N, C-alpha and C positions, 0 to 999 in steps of 0.2 A: 724258058722263062714263063711262056704262056701256059705251060702244062700243069704247073703247081702254084699254090698260093700259100703264104706263111700264115700260121695261126698265132704263134707267139714269137717273141723277139730274142730268144737266147738259145744257144746250143752249148751244152757243157757235158763232160764226162760224168759229173755228179750234179744232179738237179738242185737248184736253189728252192727251198720250200719254206714258206712263211706261215702256212696254215690259215691264210686269209679267207674270209667268207664274205660273199656279197650280201649285205643286209637287206637288199631289196628282194632277193630271190632265195636266200638261204643256201646258195650253191657255192661250192669251192671251184677254183679253176680246174680245167681238164689237164691232168698230169702236170701240175704246176712246176715251173722251172725248166721245162723242156720245150724245144721248138718243134713244130709239126708242119707238114705240108698237106694240102688238100688236093686229092687227085680229081680228074674230070668226072669220075663216077661217084664222087662223094666219100671216098675212103680217106681216113685221117691216118697218116703214118708219121713216124719220128723222122725229123730231119737227119738225126745222127744215123739212122738206119739207111737213109737214102745216100748219105755220104759214104758209109761203109761199103754199100753195094757198088758204087762206081765213083770213087773219090776224085779221079782226074777229070771226069765230066762235070761234077758238081762244084768242086772247090779248086781244081787245077793242080798241076804238078808242083808248083812253087809252094802253095799253101799246104799241100799234102806233106811235102818234105819237111816244112817248117813245123807243122803240128806234131809229126812223128818225132822230130828231134827234141821238141819241148815237152811233150806229154807221153811219148812212148806209144801213141796210137793216133790214128787219123781222126781228126775232128775239126770243126770250125773253131779257131783259136781265141775268139773273144766272146764275152757275154755282152749282149746289147739289151738294155732295159730302160724302162721309164720308172723312175723311183719318185712316188708322189706321197710323201709322208704327211700326216696331219700336223705333226710337230717336228721341230728339228731333230735329226738323228743324234743319238748320244755321242759325245766327244769320244773318238776312238782312234786307234793307231794300227793300221795294217803293217805288219813287219815286212812282207814281201810283195803285196798286191798294189800295183799302181792303178790309177783311174783317170779317165778324161771326161769332162762334162760339157754338155750343151744345154744351157738354161735359156729356152727361147720363148718368144711371145705367143707362139702357136699352142704350146703346151700350157701356157699361163696367160690366158686371155684376160685383158682388163688390168693387169698389174702395171702400176704406174712406174715409169723409168726411175723416179725418185722414191723408191720403195724402201722398206726397212727389213727386208729379208736378207739376213747376213749369214756368212759362214765363218765359223771360228777356225783359225789356222795357226798351228805351231804355238810358240810361246813368245811373249814380249822379250826383247833383248835384256831387260833388267832382271828377269827371273833367274835366280841362282839354282844350282843343283840342290842346295839345302831347301830352298823354297819349294821346289817340285817334290822333293822327298817328304817334306812335312805335309804337303797337300795329299800325297798318296797315303800317308799314315793315318790321315783323318777319315779313312774309309769307314763308313757306317757309324762314326762316333758322334755325329751331330746332324744338323739339318741337311748339310751339303758339304762335300769336300772342297768345293769351290774351284775346281780345275779350270773352268772356262773364264774365271776372273783373271787368269794368268795368260789368256790368249787374246790376241787382236782379232777383231771381227770385221770382215770385209763385205761390203755391199757388192753382190754379184751383178755384173753387166748383163742385161737381157740381150739375147741374140749374139753374144760373143762366147767363145770357148774358154776353158780353163783346164790345165793338167795338174794332177795331184800326185807327187811322188810317193812311193812307199816310205814308211818310217816317219811320217809327219802326222802329228795330231790334227784332226779336223772334226768339226761338227757341222755337216752340210745343212744348208738352208731348208726350210719347209716348202720352198717352191718345187714344182714338178721338174725333175732333172732327168734328161736323157743322158745315160751314163754308159760308158764302155770300159771293160777291164778284162784282164786275163781270166781264163775259165777256172777259177777257184775263188773261195772267199775265206778270209782269216783276219782276225783283229783282236786287239785288247781294248776293252771298254774302260775309259779313263775317269768317268764320273759315276758317283753312286746315287745320284738322283736326277731325274729328268721330268718333263711335263707328263710323261706317261707312267711315272712311279719310281720306286726305289730299285737299285741294282745291288745285289749282294756281291761280296768280294770274290767268292768262288765263280759266280756267273761272269765276272769281268774277264776271266781267262778262258771261258768256255769255248770260244771260237779260235783260240790259239793252237796252231799246229806244233807238234813236237819238233818238227824240223826247223821251226822258226823260233820257238821259245820253249825251254825244257819244262816238262810237266812237274818236275820236282821243285821248280822255282816259282810256281804259282803262289801269289800272296807274299812273296819275298820282295818287299818294296825296295830294299837296298840294291838287290840284283837288277830289278827293273830299271831303276834310275841309272845304274852303271851301264846298262845296255842301251839306254835312250840316246839318240843322236841329237845332242844339243845344237851342234853346228847347223844341221839341216833345219831344225825347228826354230832357230833364232836368226835365220838369214834375213837381214833388213830389206833385201831386194826380192823376197820370196814371191810377192804378188806380181811384181813387174816381170820376173823371169818366167812365171808360169801362166800369166794371162795370154789369151789368144784372141785379140780383136779380129773380127771377121775380115777376110781379104778376098778380093776378086779371084775366082778360079777361071783364068782366061781360056784355058783349054776346053772348058765346057760351056762358056757364055756365048751368046749369039743374039740374033735378031729375035726379040720377044722372049729371050731366055736369060735370066739372071742366075749366076752361079757363084757361090762363095764357099771358101774353106772356113769351117768353124773351128775345127781342131786340126792342127798341122804342125810341121816342123819336127826336128829331132827332140827327143825327150828321154832323159836318163841315158844319153849317149848314143841312141840309135832311133830308128823310125818305129814308133809304136802305132797304135790305132789312130785313124784320122776320120774326120766327119766332113761331108760335103752337102751343102743345101742348094737345091735346084728349084727355081721358080719359073714356071712356064705360063705365059699370059694366055687368056682365053683364045681358042682357035689355033694356038701355036703348036708346032711339032719340033722335035729335035732328035738326032741320032745320038745315042749314048753308048759309048764303048770305052770304058775305063780299062786299065791294065789288069785289074783284079776283080774276081767275083765280089759282090757286096750285098749286104742286107739293107733294105730300105723301109722307112716309115713314111706314110702319107700324113702330112701335117695340115693340108688344106686343099679344098677343091675336089675335083673329080676328073677322071680321064683313064688312060690306059698306059701301061708299061709293057711293051711287047704285046702279047695277047691277053695279058691280065688286066681286067677292069679294076680300077681302084677308086676309092672314095673315102674322104675324111668323115669320121663320126664323132659325135659327142654323147656323153651319158651312156657309154657302153656297159654291158653287163657281163660278169665273169661266166665263162662257159659257152658263150655264143660266138658264132663266126662272123667276122667282119672283113671285107676286102680292103685291108688297109696296110698290111705289112707283106713284103715280098722279098725274094732272093734272086739275084741275077747270077746264073751259073756260068761256069767256064765254058760250057758247051754253047751258050748263047753268045758269049764274047767271041768264040772261035768262028761263029757265023757272021761276025761283023757287028755285034752288039744288038741293042733293042731300040725301037722307035718309041719315044715318049710323046703322047698327044694329050693336050688339054681339051676335053670334050664338054667342059662346063662353062659357066658364066663367071666364075671366080678364078683367081690364080691357082694353078696346081702346084702345090709345095711338096717336094719330096726331099727326104734327108737320108743320105747314104752313109752306111757305116763300113769302113774298110779295116781289114785286119793289119797286123804288124807286117812291115816290109812290103806293102802292097804296091808301092810306086818305085819305078826305076830312078826317079828324081824326086826327092822328098819335097812335098809342097811347102812353100813358104819358109824355107830355111833361113833366108836373109832376114825376113821379118821377125821370125821367132828368136833369132840371135840378137 
């Protein structure tokens, strides 16, 4: 753990590239969409290369076997990212990709608990198949096809979790969202106008994979509506089923240490990604040895995780290094885990991202059910 430090927060076989530029410096991110480690002598190398070199030492036998079965290659099986959009993301539908969310007060300082940042999810129960088809056929024919008028909008609970199944329409809030999902991206864009401009019908299908939605059915609105899962999108208990109020993680809590599961429980029939938040009071120490390797973000304060000095930053610039993100390897766990120490005057806040099937006992199953 103390030998490398993370530069970015996702590892994927295919990098996610947005083309974003830091307007303050005019610089783009360093190899955007890839995770990197920084060696003691200052060398920056790909986390994927590190995993490939010694997968059992970095991600362990269990995650190695799982990623090989899922992707046909050894890799860290989840993307971990902070999504901070100026405007709500367009209403979209991933056919195969599930997601889990952690919308917290650390990433969104000053946001009132009684806020108006909402996420559109699914369709109202009264929306008929013909209503939805008519909406899709209005693509580019007027000011707006109006799809989000058909969707309930939910005020997201700050510092709680939420899980979003694949196949469900959603337009995430403009709050900064810590999000985990499987290492690929695909979706259909369901609205033809957003606060960021117009979307053409051909562009709506640009991110659809052939495996999920046939290329020859792009802009075939009848086929789209026939494929659409109305039952999942009109579930009246959708928010209740998929909300994850934070719960105490007793196995990691202790004197001067607050631990909570933010995302937990079975999801879509099995154990998907999970998120743990650990808060260590000033001067406090704790031994941390979970069952699985984990990536972590520093959300507040300063201290160390193993030998790695960490510190929370604000107003970060793209392309610069910050000691804020780290990765706890299987080798570190085999040695008994890492000691976490708060060396500052404020609470040290760490958020740990675990991959699928990380725990022998799924956290919070009774609560999630």
